[in-house]
Backbone as XML, in Angstrom:
<?xml version="1.0"?>
<chain id="A" units="angstrom">
  <residue number="1" name="MET">
    <atom name="N" x="-8.188" y="42.822" z="175.506"/>
    <atom name="CA" x="-9.775" y="42.297" z="176.228"/>
    <atom name="C" x="-9.379" y="41.587" z="177.521"/>
  </residue>
  <residue number="2" name="ILE">
    <atom name="N" x="-10.461" y="42.028" z="178.772"/>
    <atom name="CA" x="-10.361" y="41.352" z="179.752"/>
    <atom name="C" x="-11.710" y="40.675" z="180.156"/>
  </residue>
  <residue number="3" name="LEU">
    <atom name="N" x="-11.593" y="39.254" z="180.270"/>
    <atom name="CA" x="-12.585" y="38.405" z="180.657"/>
    <atom name="C" x="-13.167" y="38.540" z="182.077"/>
  </residue>
  <residue number="4" name="VAL">
    <atom name="N" x="-14.257" y="38.826" z="182.138"/>
    <atom name="CA" x="-15.031" y="38.908" z="183.666"/>
    <atom name="C" x="-15.965" y="37.614" z="183.850"/>
  </residue>
  <residue number="5" name="VAL">
    <atom name="N" x="-15.643" y="36.860" z="184.750"/>
    <atom name="CA" x="-16.456" y="35.578" z="184.903"/>
    <atom name="C" x="-16.766" y="35.371" z="186.291"/>
  </residue>
  <residue number="6" name="ASP">
    <atom name="N" x="-18.326" y="35.440" z="186.387"/>
    <atom name="CA" x="-18.858" y="35.379" z="187.795"/>
    <atom name="C" x="-20.294" y="35.105" z="187.437"/>
  </residue>
  <residue number="7" name="ASP">
    <atom name="N" x="-20.853" y="34.332" z="188.490"/>
    <atom name="CA" x="-22.304" y="33.831" z="188.194"/>
    <atom name="C" x="-22.984" y="35.012" z="188.684"/>
  </residue>
  <residue number="8" name="ASP">
    <atom name="N" x="-22.779" y="35.960" z="189.616"/>
    <atom name="CA" x="-23.125" y="37.509" z="190.010"/>
    <atom name="C" x="-23.602" y="38.164" z="189.038"/>
  </residue>
  <residue number="9" name="LYS">
    <atom name="N" x="-24.567" y="38.373" z="188.561"/>
    <atom name="CA" x="-24.712" y="39.501" z="187.430"/>
    <atom name="C" x="-24.257" y="40.768" z="187.609"/>
  </residue>
  <residue number="10" name="ILE">
    <atom name="N" x="-24.716" y="41.128" z="188.998"/>
    <atom name="CA" x="-24.632" y="42.866" z="189.512"/>
    <atom name="C" x="-23.090" y="42.793" z="189.651"/>
  </residue>
  <residue number="11" name="LEU">
    <atom name="N" x="-22.125" y="42.038" z="190.209"/>
    <atom name="CA" x="-20.807" y="41.999" z="190.158"/>
    <atom name="C" x="-20.253" y="42.132" z="189.029"/>
  </residue>
  <residue number="12" name="THR">
    <atom name="N" x="-20.770" y="41.452" z="187.923"/>
    <atom name="CA" x="-19.990" y="41.359" z="186.468"/>
    <atom name="C" x="-20.044" y="42.583" z="185.845"/>
  </residue>
  <residue number="13" name="GLN">
    <atom name="N" x="-21.324" y="43.336" z="186.121"/>
    <atom name="CA" x="-21.836" y="44.624" z="185.413"/>
    <atom name="C" x="-20.462" y="45.925" z="186.054"/>
  </residue>
  <residue number="14" name="LEU">
    <atom name="N" x="-20.663" y="45.603" z="187.518"/>
    <atom name="CA" x="-20.071" y="46.356" z="188.275"/>
    <atom name="C" x="-18.349" y="46.396" z="187.740"/>
  </residue>
  <residue number="15" name="LEU">
    <atom name="N" x="-17.743" y="45.310" z="187.575"/>
    <atom name="CA" x="-16.596" y="45.220" z="187.116"/>
    <atom name="C" x="-16.225" y="45.800" z="185.766"/>
  </residue>
  <residue number="16" name="ARG">
    <atom name="N" x="-17.308" y="45.433" z="184.971"/>
    <atom name="CA" x="-17.056" y="46.019" z="183.564"/>
    <atom name="C" x="-17.227" y="46.983" z="183.445"/>
  </residue>
  <residue number="17" name="THR">
    <atom name="N" x="-18.138" y="48.291" z="184.234"/>
    <atom name="CA" x="-17.971" y="49.262" z="184.349"/>
    <atom name="C" x="-16.795" y="49.924" z="184.435"/>
  </residue>
  <residue number="18" name="LEU">
    <atom name="N" x="-16.301" y="49.060" z="186.001"/>
    <atom name="CA" x="-14.780" y="49.805" z="186.245"/>
    <atom name="C" x="-13.851" y="49.635" z="185.188"/>
  </residue>
  <residue number="19" name="LEU">
    <atom name="N" x="-13.866" y="48.503" z="184.599"/>
    <atom name="CA" x="-12.747" y="48.352" z="183.580"/>
    <atom name="C" x="-13.132" y="48.951" z="182.300"/>
  </residue>
  <residue number="20" name="GLU">
    <atom name="N" x="-14.023" y="49.096" z="181.709"/>
    <atom name="CA" x="-14.393" y="50.227" z="180.527"/>
    <atom name="C" x="-14.089" y="51.223" z="180.849"/>
  </residue>
  <residue number="21" name="GLU">
    <atom name="N" x="-14.371" y="52.124" z="182.261"/>
    <atom name="CA" x="-14.132" y="53.413" z="182.432"/>
    <atom name="C" x="-12.633" y="53.872" z="182.443"/>
  </residue>
  <residue number="22" name="ALA">
    <atom name="N" x="-11.761" y="52.416" z="182.722"/>
    <atom name="CA" x="-10.259" y="52.548" z="182.928"/>
    <atom name="C" x="-9.801" y="52.416" z="181.279"/>
  </residue>
  <residue number="23" name="GLY">
    <atom name="N" x="-10.533" y="51.977" z="180.275"/>
    <atom name="CA" x="-9.899" y="51.884" z="178.747"/>
    <atom name="C" x="-9.794" y="50.749" z="178.454"/>
  </residue>
  <residue number="24" name="TYR">
    <atom name="N" x="-10.504" y="49.603" z="179.111"/>
    <atom name="CA" x="-10.517" y="48.153" z="178.795"/>
    <atom name="C" x="-11.486" y="47.750" z="177.927"/>
  </residue>
  <residue number="25" name="GLU">
    <atom name="N" x="-11.196" y="46.933" z="176.818"/>
    <atom name="CA" x="-12.308" y="46.238" z="176.429"/>
    <atom name="C" x="-12.585" y="44.880" z="177.312"/>
  </residue>
  <residue number="26" name="VAL">
    <atom name="N" x="-14.035" y="44.695" z="177.461"/>
    <atom name="CA" x="-14.487" y="43.650" z="178.532"/>
    <atom name="C" x="-15.367" y="42.947" z="177.801"/>
  </residue>
  <residue number="27" name="ARG">
    <atom name="N" x="-15.228" y="41.349" z="178.378"/>
    <atom name="CA" x="-16.170" y="40.773" z="177.721"/>
    <atom name="C" x="-16.766" y="39.916" z="179.219"/>
  </residue>
  <residue number="28" name="VAL">
    <atom name="N" x="-17.748" y="39.611" z="179.234"/>
    <atom name="CA" x="-18.496" y="38.894" z="180.576"/>
    <atom name="C" x="-18.848" y="37.605" z="180.160"/>
  </residue>
  <residue number="29" name="ALA">
    <atom name="N" x="-18.742" y="36.631" z="181.231"/>
    <atom name="CA" x="-19.165" y="35.233" z="180.990"/>
    <atom name="C" x="-19.828" y="34.879" z="182.721"/>
  </residue>
  <residue number="30" name="TYR">
    <atom name="N" x="-20.887" y="33.924" z="182.726"/>
    <atom name="CA" x="-21.516" y="33.749" z="183.674"/>
    <atom name="C" x="-21.275" y="32.255" z="184.218"/>
  </residue>
  <residue number="31" name="ASP">
    <atom name="N" x="-20.459" y="31.585" z="183.426"/>
    <atom name="CA" x="-20.104" y="30.219" z="183.952"/>
    <atom name="C" x="-18.662" y="30.058" z="183.272"/>
  </residue>
  <residue number="32" name="GLY">
    <atom name="N" x="-18.187" y="28.889" z="183.536"/>
    <atom name="CA" x="-16.340" y="28.550" z="183.104"/>
    <atom name="C" x="-16.992" y="27.987" z="181.634"/>
  </residue>
  <residue number="33" name="GLU">
    <atom name="N" x="-17.980" y="27.522" z="181.332"/>
    <atom name="CA" x="-17.956" y="26.869" z="179.804"/>
    <atom name="C" x="-17.882" y="27.989" z="179.010"/>
  </residue>
  <residue number="34" name="GLU">
    <atom name="N" x="-18.741" y="28.828" z="179.436"/>
    <atom name="CA" x="-18.889" y="30.376" z="178.490"/>
    <atom name="C" x="-17.769" y="31.164" z="178.351"/>
  </residue>
  <residue number="35" name="ALA">
    <atom name="N" x="-16.844" y="31.171" z="179.744"/>
    <atom name="CA" x="-15.758" y="31.611" z="179.614"/>
    <atom name="C" x="-14.783" y="30.888" z="178.887"/>
  </residue>
  <residue number="36" name="TYR">
    <atom name="N" x="-14.582" y="29.846" z="178.829"/>
    <atom name="CA" x="-13.624" y="28.707" z="178.087"/>
    <atom name="C" x="-13.542" y="29.081" z="176.419"/>
  </residue>
  <residue number="37" name="LYS">
    <atom name="N" x="-14.658" y="29.554" z="176.055"/>
    <atom name="CA" x="-14.823" y="29.661" z="174.575"/>
    <atom name="C" x="-14.171" y="31.334" z="174.263"/>
  </residue>
  <residue number="38" name="HIS">
    <atom name="N" x="-14.351" y="32.261" z="175.316"/>
    <atom name="CA" x="-13.775" y="33.548" z="174.930"/>
    <atom name="C" x="-12.086" y="33.393" z="175.478"/>
  </residue>
  <residue number="39" name="LEU">
    <atom name="N" x="-11.549" y="32.620" z="176.235"/>
    <atom name="CA" x="-10.134" y="32.259" z="176.393"/>
    <atom name="C" x="-9.429" y="32.062" z="175.343"/>
  </residue>
  <residue number="40" name="LYS">
    <atom name="N" x="-9.809" y="31.555" z="174.140"/>
    <atom name="CA" x="-9.333" y="31.050" z="172.976"/>
    <atom name="C" x="-9.020" y="32.660" z="172.239"/>
  </residue>
  <residue number="41" name="ASP">
    <atom name="N" x="-10.003" y="33.394" z="172.590"/>
    <atom name="CA" x="-9.599" y="34.467" z="171.515"/>
    <atom name="C" x="-8.139" y="35.387" z="171.733"/>
  </residue>
  <residue number="42" name="PRO">
    <atom name="N" x="-7.567" y="35.567" z="170.863"/>
    <atom name="CA" x="-6.305" y="36.011" z="171.148"/>
    <atom name="C" x="-6.104" y="37.467" z="171.596"/>
  </residue>
  <residue number="43" name="LYS">
    <atom name="N" x="-7.379" y="38.156" z="171.467"/>
    <atom name="CA" x="-7.140" y="39.437" z="172.046"/>
    <atom name="C" x="-7.570" y="39.498" z="173.730"/>
  </residue>
  <residue number="44" name="CYS">
    <atom name="N" x="-7.405" y="38.050" z="174.273"/>
    <atom name="CA" x="-7.790" y="37.896" z="175.805"/>
    <atom name="C" x="-6.296" y="38.438" z="176.512"/>
  </residue>
  <residue number="45" name="ARG">
    <atom name="N" x="-6.356" y="39.229" z="177.576"/>
    <atom name="CA" x="-5.162" y="39.571" z="178.040"/>
    <atom name="C" x="-5.215" y="39.199" z="179.193"/>
  </residue>
  <residue number="46" name="GLY">
    <atom name="N" x="-6.360" y="39.049" z="180.024"/>
    <atom name="CA" x="-6.446" y="38.543" z="181.370"/>
    <atom name="C" x="-7.978" y="38.283" z="181.671"/>
  </residue>
  <residue number="47" name="MET">
    <atom name="N" x="-8.253" y="37.866" z="183.035"/>
    <atom name="CA" x="-9.473" y="37.120" z="183.227"/>
    <atom name="C" x="-9.730" y="37.422" z="184.845"/>
  </residue>
  <residue number="48" name="LEU">
    <atom name="N" x="-10.928" y="37.887" z="185.157"/>
    <atom name="CA" x="-11.033" y="37.958" z="186.819"/>
    <atom name="C" x="-12.024" y="36.722" z="186.631"/>
  </residue>
  <residue number="49" name="LEU">
    <atom name="N" x="-11.550" y="35.735" z="187.625"/>
    <atom name="CA" x="-12.588" y="34.616" z="187.704"/>
    <atom name="C" x="-12.831" y="34.108" z="189.171"/>
  </residue>
  <residue number="50" name="ASP">
    <atom name="N" x="-14.356" y="34.011" z="189.207"/>
    <atom name="CA" x="-14.901" y="33.737" z="190.397"/>
    <atom name="C" x="-14.521" y="32.185" z="190.491"/>
  </residue>
  <residue number="51" name="ILE">
    <atom name="N" x="-14.282" y="31.500" z="191.909"/>
    <atom name="CA" x="-13.889" y="30.080" z="191.815"/>
    <atom name="C" x="-15.279" y="29.265" z="191.849"/>
  </residue>
  <residue number="52" name="ARG">
    <atom name="N" x="-16.324" y="29.458" z="192.623"/>
    <atom name="CA" x="-17.616" y="29.148" z="193.051"/>
    <atom name="C" x="-18.637" y="29.426" z="191.797"/>
  </residue>
  <residue number="53" name="MET">
    <atom name="N" x="-19.212" y="28.558" z="190.994"/>
    <atom name="CA" x="-20.144" y="28.625" z="189.990"/>
    <atom name="C" x="-20.499" y="27.426" z="189.745"/>
  </residue>
  <residue number="54" name="PRO">
    <atom name="N" x="-21.913" y="27.732" z="188.636"/>
    <atom name="CA" x="-22.226" y="26.289" z="188.617"/>
    <atom name="C" x="-21.679" y="25.868" z="187.154"/>
  </residue>
  <residue number="55" name="GLY">
    <atom name="N" x="-21.915" y="24.674" z="186.901"/>
    <atom name="CA" x="-21.247" y="23.962" z="185.810"/>
    <atom name="C" x="-19.717" y="24.000" z="186.079"/>
  </residue>
  <residue number="56" name="ILE">
    <atom name="N" x="-19.070" y="24.467" z="185.305"/>
    <atom name="CA" x="-17.607" y="24.239" z="184.988"/>
    <atom name="C" x="-17.186" y="25.260" z="186.102"/>
  </residue>
  <residue number="57" name="ASN">
    <atom name="N" x="-16.796" y="25.284" z="187.222"/>
    <atom name="CA" x="-16.246" y="26.262" z="188.107"/>
    <atom name="C" x="-15.113" y="26.642" z="188.111"/>
  </residue>
  <residue number="58" name="GLY">
    <atom name="N" x="-14.782" y="27.403" z="188.682"/>
    <atom name="CA" x="-13.412" y="28.166" z="188.398"/>
    <atom name="C" x="-12.153" y="27.498" z="188.377"/>
  </residue>
  <residue number="59" name="ALA">
    <atom name="N" x="-12.086" y="26.458" z="189.733"/>
    <atom name="CA" x="-10.879" y="25.766" z="189.503"/>
    <atom name="C" x="-11.012" y="24.857" z="188.643"/>
  </residue>
  <residue number="60" name="GLU">
    <atom name="N" x="-11.898" y="24.170" z="187.922"/>
    <atom name="CA" x="-12.118" y="23.293" z="186.871"/>
    <atom name="C" x="-11.602" y="24.113" z="185.659"/>
  </residue>
  <residue number="61" name="LEU">
    <atom name="N" x="-11.976" y="25.209" z="185.527"/>
    <atom name="CA" x="-11.451" y="26.115" z="184.307"/>
    <atom name="C" x="-9.861" y="26.262" z="184.507"/>
  </residue>
  <residue number="62" name="LEU">
    <atom name="N" x="-9.399" y="26.599" z="185.698"/>
    <atom name="CA" x="-7.946" y="26.599" z="185.695"/>
    <atom name="C" x="-7.329" y="25.296" z="185.610"/>
  </residue>
  <residue number="63" name="MET">
    <atom name="N" x="-7.783" y="24.447" z="185.838"/>
    <atom name="CA" x="-6.987" y="23.094" z="185.362"/>
    <atom name="C" x="-7.178" y="22.927" z="184.072"/>
  </residue>
  <residue number="64" name="LEU">
    <atom name="N" x="-8.468" y="23.081" z="183.330"/>
    <atom name="CA" x="-8.730" y="23.193" z="181.789"/>
    <atom name="C" x="-7.478" y="24.012" z="181.088"/>
  </residue>
  <residue number="65" name="MET">
    <atom name="N" x="-7.542" y="25.326" z="181.623"/>
    <atom name="CA" x="-6.571" y="26.156" z="181.138"/>
    <atom name="C" x="-5.159" y="25.498" z="181.245"/>
  </residue>
  <residue number="66" name="ALA">
    <atom name="N" x="-4.748" y="25.111" z="182.340"/>
    <atom name="CA" x="-3.371" y="24.185" z="182.578"/>
    <atom name="C" x="-3.026" y="23.288" z="181.433"/>
  </residue>
  <residue number="67" name="ALA">
    <atom name="N" x="-4.030" y="22.257" z="181.382"/>
    <atom name="CA" x="-3.815" y="21.099" z="180.661"/>
    <atom name="C" x="-3.940" y="21.369" z="179.078"/>
  </residue>
  <residue number="68" name="GLU">
    <atom name="N" x="-4.429" y="22.275" z="178.611"/>
    <atom name="CA" x="-4.384" y="22.870" z="177.137"/>
    <atom name="C" x="-3.484" y="24.027" z="177.056"/>
  </residue>
  <residue number="69" name="GLY">
    <atom name="N" x="-2.471" y="24.721" z="177.948"/>
    <atom name="CA" x="-1.472" y="25.518" z="177.751"/>
    <atom name="C" x="-1.876" y="26.748" z="177.463"/>
  </residue>
  <residue number="70" name="ILE">
    <atom name="N" x="-3.295" y="27.266" z="178.047"/>
    <atom name="CA" x="-3.807" y="28.438" z="177.806"/>
    <atom name="C" x="-3.052" y="29.518" z="178.673"/>
  </residue>
  <residue number="71" name="ASN">
    <atom name="N" x="-2.322" y="30.513" z="178.500"/>
    <atom name="CA" x="-1.524" y="31.311" z="179.047"/>
    <atom name="C" x="-1.946" y="32.729" z="179.508"/>
  </residue>
  <residue number="72" name="VAL">
    <atom name="N" x="-3.176" y="32.667" z="179.882"/>
    <atom name="CA" x="-3.643" y="34.013" z="180.303"/>
    <atom name="C" x="-3.681" y="34.357" z="181.791"/>
  </residue>
  <residue number="73" name="PRO">
    <atom name="N" x="-3.174" y="35.539" z="182.337"/>
    <atom name="CA" x="-3.067" y="35.761" z="183.508"/>
    <atom name="C" x="-4.241" y="35.770" z="184.352"/>
  </residue>
  <residue number="74" name="VAL">
    <atom name="N" x="-4.664" y="35.133" z="185.554"/>
    <atom name="CA" x="-6.046" y="35.194" z="186.013"/>
    <atom name="C" x="-5.739" y="35.854" z="187.504"/>
  </residue>
  <residue number="75" name="ILE">
    <atom name="N" x="-6.896" y="36.558" z="187.848"/>
    <atom name="CA" x="-6.918" y="37.082" z="189.014"/>
    <atom name="C" x="-8.054" y="36.441" z="189.505"/>
  </residue>
  <residue number="76" name="VAL">
    <atom name="N" x="-8.080" y="35.858" z="190.487"/>
    <atom name="CA" x="-8.978" y="34.871" z="191.327"/>
    <atom name="C" x="-10.072" y="35.913" z="192.118"/>
  </residue>
  <residue number="77" name="MET">
    <atom name="N" x="-11.270" y="35.483" z="192.167"/>
    <atom name="CA" x="-12.107" y="36.338" z="193.146"/>
    <atom name="C" x="-12.877" y="35.196" z="193.824"/>
  </residue>
  <residue number="78" name="ALA">
    <atom name="N" x="-12.618" y="34.959" z="195.469"/>
    <atom name="CA" x="-13.231" y="33.993" z="195.831"/>
    <atom name="C" x="-14.209" y="34.583" z="197.044"/>
  </residue>
  <residue number="79" name="GLY">
    <atom name="N" x="-15.530" y="34.087" z="197.091"/>
    <atom name="CA" x="-16.224" y="34.623" z="198.188"/>
    <atom name="C" x="-16.242" y="33.802" z="199.422"/>
  </residue>
  <residue number="80" name="PHE">
    <atom name="N" x="-15.363" y="32.887" z="199.206"/>
    <atom name="CA" x="-15.420" y="32.077" z="200.491"/>
    <atom name="C" x="-14.095" y="31.820" z="200.999"/>
  </residue>
  <residue number="81" name="PRO">
    <atom name="N" x="-13.763" y="31.860" z="202.513"/>
    <atom name="CA" x="-12.444" y="31.758" z="202.780"/>
    <atom name="C" x="-11.743" y="30.527" z="202.734"/>
  </residue>
  <residue number="82" name="ASP">
    <atom name="N" x="-12.194" y="29.347" z="202.029"/>
    <atom name="CA" x="-11.547" y="28.130" z="202.034"/>
    <atom name="C" x="-10.572" y="28.067" z="201.087"/>
  </residue>
  <residue number="83" name="PHE">
    <atom name="N" x="-10.190" y="29.313" z="199.833"/>
    <atom name="CA" x="-9.242" y="29.477" z="198.936"/>
    <atom name="C" x="-8.020" y="30.273" z="199.523"/>
  </residue>
  <residue number="84" name="ASP">
    <atom name="N" x="-7.006" y="29.799" z="199.589"/>
    <atom name="CA" x="-6.005" y="30.434" z="200.040"/>
    <atom name="C" x="-4.813" y="30.605" z="198.962"/>
  </residue>
  <residue number="85" name="GLU">
    <atom name="N" x="-3.632" y="31.879" z="198.939"/>
    <atom name="CA" x="-2.768" y="31.972" z="198.296"/>
    <atom name="C" x="-1.926" y="30.630" z="197.650"/>
  </residue>
  <residue number="86" name="GLU">
    <atom name="N" x="-1.711" y="29.946" z="198.851"/>
    <atom name="CA" x="-0.765" y="29.002" z="198.813"/>
    <atom name="C" x="-1.379" y="28.078" z="197.749"/>
  </residue>
  <residue number="87" name="GLU">
    <atom name="N" x="-2.906" y="27.751" z="197.910"/>
    <atom name="CA" x="-3.414" y="26.587" z="197.175"/>
    <atom name="C" x="-3.548" y="27.383" z="195.721"/>
  </residue>
  <residue number="88" name="MET">
    <atom name="N" x="-3.769" y="28.281" z="195.678"/>
    <atom name="CA" x="-3.703" y="28.825" z="193.878"/>
    <atom name="C" x="-2.349" y="28.803" z="193.523"/>
  </residue>
  <residue number="89" name="LYS">
    <atom name="N" x="-1.379" y="28.682" z="193.963"/>
    <atom name="CA" x="0.247" y="28.534" z="193.061"/>
    <atom name="C" x="0.096" y="27.525" z="192.343"/>
  </residue>
  <residue number="90" name="GLU">
    <atom name="N" x="-0.651" y="26.174" z="192.821"/>
    <atom name="CA" x="-0.541" y="25.160" z="191.858"/>
    <atom name="C" x="-0.981" y="25.572" z="190.372"/>
  </residue>
  <residue number="91" name="PHE">
    <atom name="N" x="-1.720" y="26.474" z="190.146"/>
    <atom name="CA" x="-2.051" y="26.956" z="188.803"/>
    <atom name="C" x="-1.373" y="28.276" z="188.497"/>
  </residue>
  <residue number="92" name="PRO">
    <atom name="N" x="-0.336" y="28.035" z="187.401"/>
    <atom name="CA" x="0.748" y="28.893" z="187.158"/>
    <atom name="C" x="-0.386" y="30.246" z="186.500"/>
  </residue>
  <residue number="93" name="ASN">
    <atom name="N" x="-1.305" y="30.000" z="185.983"/>
    <atom name="CA" x="-1.948" y="31.378" z="185.443"/>
    <atom name="C" x="-2.216" y="32.347" z="186.375"/>
  </residue>
  <residue number="94" name="VAL">
    <atom name="N" x="-2.529" y="32.110" z="188.038"/>
    <atom name="CA" x="-3.100" y="32.572" z="189.004"/>
    <atom name="C" x="-2.053" y="33.829" z="189.287"/>
  </residue>
  <residue number="95" name="LYS">
    <atom name="N" x="-2.367" y="35.091" z="189.138"/>
    <atom name="CA" x="-1.441" y="35.962" z="189.451"/>
    <atom name="C" x="-1.844" y="36.506" z="190.877"/>
  </residue>
  <residue number="96" name="LYS">
    <atom name="N" x="-3.098" y="36.710" z="191.169"/>
    <atom name="CA" x="-3.594" y="37.410" z="192.585"/>
    <atom name="C" x="-4.930" y="36.620" z="192.996"/>
  </residue>
  <residue number="97" name="LEU">
    <atom name="N" x="-4.965" y="36.557" z="194.093"/>
    <atom name="CA" x="-6.376" y="36.499" z="195.018"/>
    <atom name="C" x="-6.744" y="37.182" z="195.695"/>
  </residue>
  <residue number="98" name="PHE">
    <atom name="N" x="-8.026" y="37.467" z="195.331"/>
    <atom name="CA" x="-8.973" y="38.343" z="195.890"/>
    <atom name="C" x="-10.040" y="37.741" z="196.796"/>
  </residue>
  <residue number="99" name="HIS">
    <atom name="N" x="-10.266" y="38.019" z="197.960"/>
    <atom name="CA" x="-11.473" y="37.765" z="198.766"/>
    <atom name="C" x="-12.553" y="38.774" z="198.506"/>
  </residue>
  <residue number="100" name="LYS">
    <atom name="N" x="-13.653" y="38.319" z="198.204"/>
    <atom name="CA" x="-14.922" y="39.286" z="198.437"/>
    <atom name="C" x="-15.119" y="39.709" z="199.640"/>
  </residue>
  <residue number="101" name="PRO">
    <atom name="N" x="-15.847" y="40.977" z="199.617"/>
    <atom name="CA" x="-16.074" y="41.978" z="198.960"/>
    <atom name="C" x="-14.763" y="42.372" z="198.046"/>
  </residue>
  <residue number="102" name="LEU">
    <atom name="N" x="-14.923" y="42.850" z="197.102"/>
    <atom name="CA" x="-13.768" y="43.451" z="196.041"/>
    <atom name="C" x="-13.954" y="44.949" z="196.389"/>
  </residue>
  <residue number="103" name="TYR">
    <atom name="N" x="-12.577" y="45.386" z="196.346"/>
    <atom name="CA" x="-12.322" y="46.855" z="196.527"/>
    <atom name="C" x="-12.017" y="47.308" z="194.984"/>
  </residue>
  <residue number="104" name="PRO">
    <atom name="N" x="-12.707" y="48.199" z="194.220"/>
    <atom name="CA" x="-12.572" y="48.622" z="192.842"/>
    <atom name="C" x="-10.751" y="49.022" z="192.903"/>
  </residue>
  <residue number="105" name="GLU">
    <atom name="N" x="-10.232" y="49.523" z="193.666"/>
    <atom name="CA" x="-8.830" y="50.296" z="193.364"/>
    <atom name="C" x="-8.079" y="49.101" z="193.296"/>
  </residue>
  <residue number="106" name="GLU">
    <atom name="N" x="-8.229" y="47.961" z="194.433"/>
    <atom name="CA" x="-7.278" y="46.763" z="194.194"/>
    <atom name="C" x="-7.496" y="45.777" z="193.168"/>
  </residue>
  <residue number="107" name="VAL">
    <atom name="N" x="-8.934" y="45.957" z="192.439"/>
    <atom name="CA" x="-8.861" y="44.849" z="191.407"/>
    <atom name="C" x="-8.224" y="45.540" z="190.070"/>
  </residue>
  <residue number="108" name="LEU">
    <atom name="N" x="-8.498" y="47.076" z="190.062"/>
    <atom name="CA" x="-7.964" y="47.690" z="189.033"/>
    <atom name="C" x="-6.435" y="47.918" z="188.852"/>
  </residue>
  <residue number="109" name="GLY">
    <atom name="N" x="-5.745" y="47.877" z="190.191"/>
    <atom name="CA" x="-4.593" y="47.789" z="190.328"/>
    <atom name="C" x="-3.876" y="46.509" z="189.706"/>
  </residue>
  <residue number="110" name="ALA">
    <atom name="N" x="-4.648" y="45.695" z="190.047"/>
    <atom name="CA" x="-4.096" y="44.111" z="189.864"/>
    <atom name="C" x="-4.278" y="43.813" z="188.107"/>
  </residue>
  <residue number="111" name="VAL">
    <atom name="N" x="-5.181" y="44.439" z="187.660"/>
    <atom name="CA" x="-5.411" y="44.398" z="186.317"/>
    <atom name="C" x="-4.295" y="44.914" z="185.626"/>
  </residue>
  <residue number="112" name="ARG">
    <atom name="N" x="-4.046" y="46.315" z="185.887"/>
    <atom name="CA" x="-3.061" y="46.841" z="185.122"/>
    <atom name="C" x="-1.724" y="46.495" z="185.375"/>
  </residue>
  <residue number="113" name="GLU">
    <atom name="N" x="-1.230" y="45.731" z="186.488"/>
    <atom name="CA" x="-0.143" y="45.063" z="186.828"/>
    <atom name="C" x="0.061" y="43.780" z="185.826"/>
  </residue>
  <residue number="114" name="TYR">
    <atom name="N" x="-0.838" y="43.243" z="185.693"/>
    <atom name="CA" x="-0.749" y="41.540" z="185.141"/>
    <atom name="C" x="-1.451" y="41.299" z="183.938"/>
  </residue>
  <residue number="115" name="CYS">
    <atom name="N" x="-2.305" y="42.404" z="183.438"/>
    <atom name="CA" x="-3.335" y="42.437" z="182.181"/>
    <atom name="C" x="-2.574" y="43.349" z="181.387"/>
  </residue>
  <residue number="116" name="LYS">
    <atom name="N" x="-1.892" y="43.032" z="180.039"/>
    <atom name="CA" x="-1.646" y="44.167" z="179.136"/>
    <atom name="C" x="-2.939" y="44.724" z="178.312"/>
  </residue>
  <residue number="117" name="LYS">
    <atom name="N" x="-2.774" y="45.850" z="178.079"/>
    <atom name="CA" x="-4.132" y="46.481" z="177.436"/>
    <atom name="C" x="-3.953" y="45.845" z="175.999"/>
  </residue>
</chain>
């Protein structure tokens, strides 16, 4: 299962459709708190994560994952240029950083590379 976490409901639906058409089971969460519940599911094989969200944001969720030893591969989606690859290296789960707008073929390629079916 791939977890898609973003407060943009249109984007989450587009990503869900893309991934489901590629054969992945997908769950969607609109904030970090909701996402955290799904991360404990043993079927979770990866997460597409927005950084800026209300409530528990993406960076806080990454810190929580590190503190609790949750080792799910994460592909970060940043809508603002103030996050870079170097900054994301402090989080061992982060495998890739994309800046929005996203390109479907790149996202799907990263999911295939880092997230087992």
